[in-house]
N, C-alpha and C positions, 0 to 999 in steps of 0.2 A: 741531181733537185734529191726531195725524199722522199718512195716511193707514195705517201700519203701527203702529198700536195697535188691542190683543188687543181687538175687540168682543166686546159681548157676546148672545149672535144671540135664547138663552135663561136666563132663570129659573124650575125647579120648583117652587115647593114640592111635596113630599107626605108621605107623613103611612110612617111608620114599622113593617111589619106585624111585624118583628122584634124582637124582649121587647131585643137586647144595650144599643141607647142609651134614656136617659130622655130625648130631646132628637130634633124633628123632622130632617135633617139637608136641606139645597139641592142639588139636585142644579142642572145647568150644563149650556148645552151651547157650545163655546167658537165662535169662527172666527179666523181671524184667522193672519197669521205673523213679523210680525221685535219686537213692545213690549209689558211685559206693561202692563195699562190702570194710568191714570195714579189715583190715591188715592180722587180723585171716584169713581169709578165702581166702584172696591174700596168704600168705606164702605158706595156704593148697595147694590152683589150682597152688603154685610155683615148690610143692613138689616131683612133677614124677624126675627130678636131680636138681643134685645141681651144677653142670661140668658145666662150661660157655660154650654159640654153639657157632660153628664154625662153616666155612662157608667151603667152599668144600678146598677152597686154603691155606687154617689152621689159615687163623684170623679169632678174635673173634668177635660175634655180641655182638651188646652194644643198648643197649632201646634206640624204637624209635615207633611211634607210634601218636596215635590206625589213621588208616589210615579204616570210614565207607566208604561204597559201597550200594548204596541202589540202589535192584533189580526193577521184576516187582511187584511185590506185597510187606508188611509191612515189612520184614525181611530183613536185614540189616547187609551186611557180615563186619565183621571186622576185620581184620588182623596188626600183631602188635610183639612187639619184649618186652620181661619181665627185666627187669632192670639184670636176671641170662643169658642172652644172646637165650632165645627163644625162638622161632617163634612157633605164635600164630596163628590158620587162624581161625576161630567159626560164630556163626549167632545170632544177638540179636532184637529178635524178641518182632515187634512195637517199635521202644525207638519213646517218642518223648518229646515234651516243656518240656524242666526238668530236664531229663534224664539226670544221671550224672559216673563220671567215671572220675579216678588219668591223668595222663601223668606225664614220667619217662624222665629226661634231657638224652644225652645218653649215659653221665660220671654218669647216676642214682645219681646225685648230690643234683639237685631241682626234689620235686617235687609240684603237683599245679592240681586244683582236676574244672574239664572245666562241664560246664549244658548248652545241649543243647537251642538253642533258636532261636526267629521270624527269621527272615534273611530278612534283604531290604535294598536297595540301597539309602548310607545317603545323605543329600540332597547338591546340588556343591557347597550351599553359607550357610553362618551364620555365628553372629553376635561374636566378643570375645568375651573372661569370660577375667576376674580377669588376667589370666595366659594364656601359648603356652609353652609348652617345642618342642624343632623342632626337629629333626636327624632321619639320613635317613642309608643307604645300611647298617644293620641291618647284613646277609648276614650267617646269619646259627651260628651264634658261641652266644648261648645262653649267655654263664655265662657277657660277653661284654656287652648284649642284659641290664637284670636282672641287671649291677653294673651300668647302666649310668640312668635307672632309680628307681635304689631306693636309689642314692643316688641325688637324684634330686625334692624325698618326692609324686613320683609316684605312689609308690609300696609299700608294708612292707617287713617283711623282707620271707611272706609265699607267698609271690604274691600276695595279696590283693592290686584290687584299695584305696590305697586313696590319690589321687589329686582332693578328693570335684564335685566341679562345674566347674575345669577349662579344659584345654582340652590341649590332646595327639595328634600329629601328625606323622608320617613315611611316607617318604614322601618314600618307594618303597624299591625293592634287599632284599626280607628275605631268598630266593634260591641261593641253589650254595656256594661253598666254604669252607662253613661249615660242624660239622654234627649237624645239630639239629635244622633242614627248617621246620619239618615240627611240633617240641614242641614249637620253636617260633611264627606258626601258633593261630594255641592253645591258643596260653594268649595271641596274640591279640583277637583270636578273646572273649576270656573271660571277658578280659580287657574292650574290649567292653564293653560288660554290664553291668559287674561292674558298668565301667563311666555311661551309659547313666542313671539304678537307682537311680545314684548317684547327678545324673542331670551335668555331664559334659558328654563330649563328646571325644574320638578314633580314627584318619580319619588313613586306610592307601588307600596310595594312589601306582598305579603302578610306581612299576620302569622297566626295561628292559629285566632282565632276570626270572619274572614273563612268560612271553612271552613265551621267547627262554622256560623256561625247560617245559612247556603246550604246543608249538607246535609239542615238541619230541628235542628238540635242549639238548644235554646233557654234552657237551664237560669241560666244567665247575658244573659239581656236584658234590661230594664226593663220592667212588666207593660203595660204602655200601649202595645205592639207586638203583641201577642198581643190586650192587645180589642178591636186596631181589627180587628188579621186577622181577632177571631171575629167581628164584627159582616157583614163581607161575606163568614163563609163562605170563608172561604181560613186558608193558612198565613202567617205571615209571608217563610219564602222564597220564595210567590208578588209579593210584591211590590216582592222583591229582586230578582228572575229573571234568564234566558240573550233573554225575550222582552219586557223592563223596558230601561228610558236604560242608569238608573246600572248594569244585571245585562249592559247588551252591556257597555259602564264596563270592568266588573272583569273581566271577563271577559280582558278584557286589557289586565292588566295584569302585574308579573313580577314572581317569585320572588329574584330576584339581580339585580343588575347592581353593575357596576363600572365609579368612576366614578379617576378619572384612578388613584390609584396606592391605591385602597381597595374592600373586598367590604363589601358591605352587603346582608345579613337579615338576615331575625328573629327567629331562635334562634341559631344556627352552623352548626358543624359536623364534624360526628362520620364515627370512621374506619370504622365501616360504608358510611357516603354515599362514604365519599370514592375505599372501596374498585371503587364502584361506575361510579363513570368516568363519568359524568351529567357531556355540558357542560350550562356553564350556557342557553343556548335552552331545550335536550333537557329542562331541571327546569324551565321559567315554562313549556315547551309542555304537562307531565303535570301540571301543578300547576294548570294556566289548565281545562285536561281535564276532571279532579276537582272542581272548585269548584261547583259545585252536583247531583252525585249523595252521594246519599244511604252513610250508610257502608260497609251491605253493597253496594252497588254498588260502593265505593271496593275492600274485600275480593275482590269477583273479582276482578281486577288488582293480583297479589299485589306487582309491578314498582309501581305506580302507587301500590298501598295505602302503601308505607314514605314516603313525600312524607305521606304526614299521621297518620307514627307520630311516636313516643319520642326515634330517631336520626335525623328527616327533618328539614330546614330547617328548617320553622318551629315546630317543636319542643324540639329539643335543648336539654340545657341544664347539658353538660356543658365546654364553654365558662369557663363564671362560674360554674359548681360543681360540691365536690372529692366530695363524698362517695357510694360508690356504687351507689349507685341509679340515677344519670344517668348512669355510663358518663361517667367523668369523661376527659376527652380529653389526651394526653401534650403537652409539646412540639414530640417527635414529626410530634404531628398538623398541631396549626400551622403549620408552617415547612411542609409538606409543601403545606396548601392553599395557602400565599403564595405557594410558586414555583407550584402548577396553574394559584392563577388571577392569575400577575405585580405581587402586592399586594406592598402593604409591612403593610395593620392593616384586621382586618376588624370592620367592627360593629354587633353589634346588640341588640335591644333586649329583648324579651316578659318577663327577669325583671326585678321590682321589686328595686332597692336603693336607699335613701337619697338619693346622690349623682348625680351617672352619677363611670364606674369603669375602671378598666381590668385588667388581668389577662394576663400573658405576657409580663411585660416591655412588654407597655406595646403593644405588638402586639393583643389582642385590647380592641376599646371599646365600656362595652355602659355604654347609655343611657336604660333606660326606667329613672324612678323615679314615687312616689306625685304624679305632675299638678297637684293641687287639695294639696294639706298642702306642694309643695314654695313654688306659686307661692305662694302661704299665709306658709309661712317664709320665703323668701327664696334660697333653696335650687337650686341646677344639674338643669337639668333638659335639657341638649339643650348642643348641640357646635357651632361657627364653626369651620369647616379656613378661611383665609387667609394666603397668601405663603410653605405649605410647614407654619404655625403650628398648632397647635388649641389650640383656649378655650373654656372650657364659658363657658357665655351660661345665663342667668334670661330675664325678662322685666323685664327692665333694661335686657338688653342684657351683654354679657362678663362676665365675672368674675373667671378665675383661667386662665393661662395651661398645657395640660396636656402640652406638649410640645412641643418647638420645633426649628427647620428647622436650626439648627446643632451 
């Protein structure tokens, strides 16, 4: 066995005093730094019970996590549900950069390894690579997310980065509606580092659902997440809070960015937003600062709260909807936004359309669709930018040329 393999120093099966579960959890204490346990060891750890775990209401428990929560010392609490539906709540001693572990999708059909890596805010502006794949709103559907990436050569069958020096842009909204939010975040986290190692880039921007969930608004969140949090005596937002690995990573994501002559933002740019004359770095800092705040805490800072309201960049629908209630933008506003940020086009997600669409004479490109439906029906799900040309793409690659560089 390799010296850097995680070793299990203690596995204890304890009785659960709370009525939250209809099963016995496994409590682990782990040591080691650099690698996951091999399959044989993992199977041994799962051995205490082969029956699928169930919540108190009788519903089956499925794979989730891990959630890594930092404490006051070097130990990290690691919470997960394994592929047999067993809760694991344990300690990792002094995990460092390079510490690795496996992640399983909710249905256990996908497995991949992630390694902890340094966290820093990406640059808000960069040059365009040879190819840029743009998509949005995965909403916790792991199969749909992976299908689009594999179909366009971004990852291989083992979920490893294969896009070389190219760029992937995800315009927000991993949280809510599905059962694989944590797993998608971990995959993005891992691919970001693999892309950097290959000379490429992966950029994940905030949607509106990230600050919703992290403020405690879980009205669109699958019930499995509330059941897990309740069983631990926590709010779900605490499992992704600023003292967690994924929370620390999320805190450094951007809200807006420019790649080449394209601006990326989850929802849109309103005239009210432009009138405030914020720079992109200012916007990114403000939204990050308010990410983990409650709605009431955001309201206490009027300028900050604007970012999370209907005319702010993660909520505004007026670039794609013309009804008065959406405060539709004029073409003069769109042109002013393009001039302000020195770009030719604005990419948005947020609002669902049957297919990828353009507005304002192709100055605005909306890439959010019903991802599961479009995967099943073979419709467009994103955009490929290559050599100045813009193509719609689906789960089997390029579909149609949308904009020509000629």
